[in-house]
C-alpha atoms as one frame of an Amber mdcrd trajectory, in Angstrom:
protein
 -28.982  -2.614  60.223 -28.521  -2.504  63.971 -28.082   1.054  65.249 -26.524
   1.552  68.678 -25.768   4.576  70.819 -22.441   4.545  72.647 -20.529   7.090
  74.692 -16.764   7.579  74.931 -15.005   4.434  76.221 -18.113   2.290  75.676
 -17.900  -0.652  73.318 -19.761  -3.292  71.376 -18.736  -6.916  70.866 -19.203
  -8.881  67.659 -19.045 -12.662  67.645 -17.102 -12.971  70.930 -13.788 -11.941
  69.344 -14.233  -8.474  67.826 -14.593  -5.398  70.014 -15.363  -1.885  68.760
 -14.580   0.887  71.262 -15.503   4.577  71.039 -12.082   6.110  71.687 -12.863
   9.777  71.168 -15.661  12.096  70.064 -14.545  15.405  68.590 -17.247  17.579
  67.049 -18.793  15.572  64.217 -16.047  12.913  64.201 -15.945   9.723  66.198
 -12.708   7.753  66.608 -13.216   4.020  66.935 -10.812   1.352  68.087 -11.143
  -2.153  66.678  -9.782  -5.190  68.460  -9.919  -8.283  66.250  -7.899 -11.421
  65.644  -5.002 -10.912  63.222  -6.629 -13.159  60.630  -9.670 -10.849  60.440
  -9.006  -7.997  58.002 -10.263  -4.607  59.195 -10.355  -1.714  56.707 -12.079
   1.617  56.257 -14.760   1.238  53.584 -12.883   3.279  50.952  -9.759   1.118
  51.428 -11.842  -2.072  51.274 -13.472  -0.927  48.019 -10.054  -0.116  46.485
  -8.771  -3.580  47.436 -11.876  -5.186  45.921 -11.503  -3.221  42.677  -7.838
  -4.207  42.479  -8.660  -7.885  43.020 -11.418  -7.792  40.400  -9.055  -6.087
  37.950  -6.392  -8.745  38.574  -8.940 -11.537  38.073 -10.178  -9.996  34.837
  -6.657  -9.591  33.432  -5.404 -13.080  34.302  -5.993 -15.805  31.718  -8.701
 -18.365  32.390  -7.369 -21.631  33.805  -7.228 -24.531  31.386  -8.192 -28.083
  32.198  -6.230 -31.176  31.207  -9.273 -33.399  31.765 -10.314 -33.188  28.090
  -6.867 -34.037  26.721  -6.582 -37.275  24.738  -4.737 -40.099  26.431
């Protein structure tokens, strides 16, 4: 894990197209701004985990795909 120190209004850049900016520091909370292309999903970890659980639940409840390749001709 890379650990960086940043002050208010300072930023980091990831892969040329994602920028993380320290917007505000209030007590023990830091507000971050994320600039990323629209096709890059950005979520808080707890939201990401809920999405993952939902997707896994949907995959588990959907029937397994069947293949026609073994059907007699």
